[in-house]
DRENSE-903434 format. One record per residue (C-alpha): x, y, z. Coordinates in steps of 0.02 Angstrom, whole numbers, plus 32768, in hexadecimal, padded with zeros to 4 digits. Layout:
REM residues N
XYZ
...
***
This chain:
REM residues 303
800080008000
804380AB7FD0
801081558014
805181FF7FDD
804782A88033
808B83528002
80A883E88072
810F8485805B
8164843D7FC2
8197839D801D
815282F67FE2
81398269805C
811B81BB8016
80F0812C808B
80F180768056
80AF7FE580BC
80E77F39807C
81167F837FD1
80FC7F217F32
817A7F187EA4
810F7F8C7E39
8107800F7EC3
81C380087EDB
81E4801D7E20
817280B47E1A
81D581067EA8
827B80DD7E55
8247813A7DBA
81F681CD7E13
827F81F17E92
831781A97E39
833981297EC2
83D680BE7EAC
83B180077E80
840E7FC77F1B
8399802B7F8B
82FF7FF37F2A
832E7F3C7F40
832E7F517FFC
827C7F947FFA
82397EE87FCF
82907E87805B
82AA7EAA8113
83567EDE814F
83A77E8381E1
83FB7F198232
83F77FD7822C
8461802D81A8
848380D48153
84B680F0809D
84DC819A8050
84BB81B77F96
84C782527F2A
840D82787F31
83D482217FD1
83FD81CF8077
83C0811F8099
83A480F28150
83608052819E
8328804C8254
82CE7FC882BC
82507FFA8342
820C7F8E83D1
81597F5583CD
80FD7F568473
80727EDD84A4
809D7E688416
804D7DBE840E
80AA7D1D83EE
808D7D258332
80D77DD3831D
818B7E098324
81D17E6E83B4
820E7EF7833F
81DC7F5482A1
824D7F908216
8237803D81CC
829D80728134
82B8812C8111
82EB8177806B
8310822F8089
832B82A27FF4
8331835E7FE6
827783727FCC
823082C47FEB
822582438075
81F9818D8057
81CE811980E7
81BF805D80CE
817E7FE1814D
81397F308143
80A77F3F81BB
80407FCA8209
80A980428272
8030809F82E4
8097813D8304
80AF81558248
7FF5813D822D
7FCF81C382AE
805182368263
7FFE822881B9
7F61827781FE
7FC0830C8243
8026832081A6
7F9083148134
7F3A83A98188
7FDD840C8191
7FD28413824F
807C83D18283
8107842E822B
812084E38258
8124856281CC
81D6857B8192
822785D78102
822485988051
82CC853F8068
827E84B780D5
82B38409809D
8284835480C1
83048349814E
828D83AA81BE
820083338196
8270829F81BE
829B82F08265
81E282FB8294
81BF8249825A
824F81FD82BC
822182668353
81708221834C
81B1816F8342
8224818883D7
819681DB8437
812F813D841D
81C080D1845B
81CE813E84F7
8113812C8516
81228070850B
81B380748586
814D80DC8600
80C5805885FA
813E7FE28652
8141805386ED
80A18009873A
80E97F5A8727
81897F8F877E
81227FD8880D
80C07F358815
81657ED78827
819A7F4B88B4
80F67F318911
80FA7E7588F7
81A97E64893E
81837EC189DF
80D87E7289F5
81247DC589FF
80F07D8E8950
819D7D618913
81687CC688B3
80DE7D208853
81547DB08830
81D37D4187D6
81617D31873D
813E7DEC8737
81F87E11873F
82177D9786B0
818F7DE78644
81CF7E988662
82837E638643
824F7E12859F
81FB7EB38566
82957F1A8591
83037E9F8534
82927EB0849B
82A57F6D84A2
83617F5F84B4
836F7EDD842A
83087F4583AF
836A7FE683CE
84197F9E83E2
845A7FEC8340
840280948349
849080FB8390
850E80C5830C
848E80DF8281
845C818C82C0
851281C282D0
852E818C821C
849081E781E8
84CD82838243
856E828181E0
85128261813C
848D82E38164
850C836D817F
8554834B80D3
84AB8338807F
844683C580D1
84D18438810A
8514846A81B5
847884D281DE
841A842E81F5
849583F2827B
84248426830C
839883B482D1
8410832382B3
845283348364
839F834283A5
8375829B8355
8404824983B3
83C682A2844F
831C8250843B
837081A7842E
83D881CA84CA
833981EE852D
82F881418502
839F80EF8526
83AA814385D1
82F7811085FB
8319805E85C1
83B980538627
8360809886C0
82D3801886AF
834F7F8C8694
83B47FBE872E
83177FCB8799
82D67F228762
83817ED48781
83867F1B8832
82D57EE08855
82FD7E348811
83987E288880
83307E5C8916
82A87DDF88EB
83287D5488D4
83777D7F897B
82CF7D7689D4
82A47CD2897E
834D7C8B89AC
833A7CC68A5F
828E7C758A6E
82CF7BD48A21
83627BD18A99
82F07BF08B2C
827D7B638AF6
83107AED8AE0
83517B208B8B
82AB7AFB8BDF
829C7A528B87
834F7A258BB6
83347A568C6B
829179F68C71
82E8795C8C2D
8371796A8CB1
82EF79848D39
828A78E88D12
8320787A8CED
834D78568DA6
8296783B8DD0
827F77C38D3E
830C77568D7F
82A877278E1C
821C76C48DC5
829D76728D55
82F876318DEE
825A75E98E38
822E75978D92
82C775278DA1
82AC74728DD5
82F4748C8E82
82A8746E8F2B
829A75138F89
825774F99036
820F75A79038
819B75818FA7
812475048FF8
80A8757B9048
800275C39006
804D76718FF3
80E276438F88
809E769E8EEE
8087773F8F50
813777308F97
817F77278EE8
811877BE8EB0
814F78238F48
820577F28F2A
81F8782A8E75
81A678CE8EA9
822B78F38F2D
82B778C98EB5
826E793D8E32
825479C78EB3
830779B88EF2
834679C08E3F
82DA7A5A8E1D
83177AB38EBB
83CB7A8A8E8C
83B47AD58DDE
83607B6C8E2C
83F07B818EA5
846C7B7B8E16
84007BFB8DB9
83EE7B888D24
83337BA98D24
***
């Protein structure tokens, strides 16, 4: 599917799952190099930047939040930035781009600038909108982190383990999707200064600044979850050790008492065991032995 918008002399073409015919039409209209056109058809494994005489080709991957098992954890968006045109290519619906279309179509997003405005400014607003969406998705993890914190200190360590695993998986998906962004944006900054001129440097640096905000938020979330996981593991380990300690002490306490009935089960003739109260004598002996063992452990402060 292909959509085209024009504003202030800048053309924005958006393609979702482009066909060969759509790609060929763009190649002819915007004089796109064949190597770039070939990459429109297939997905690219990692982010990249290529500088040509009439355009800059940039590939970035963005994390997808709330994905189901059938969908990928990241989306690829290809950008072809020329002097007066911007082409975006993606292989499934990208919600922030869809929302941006509406603003762009009614001329409500871009501020009025002089007649020398070029497609670099449009690219800046598009990438800013995409990063804004990533930041919003990251902020949606905050309630889950607070839930982990409450669960740990409310004694729900076992239930909290799964929540920690889910949050950690989401953060890893974010990190995995954006692992090449910084290198790609630095390359784009260098190419952009040559292509658009030094006066565009502020916007190129601002794009990297938007990425740094996400990276800092991601690192902060990751550090917080790691600390909470360590705390939760420590509490679980402490409870396990305490349980093992109690079971061990209980075993040691009943061991001496359990020896008494074993002795009387032997085929020996004990003169003391011929009366009507022999059973009660054995029970009392076991109880006293257990009590003495308990008091001994208590005295040693093992309990």
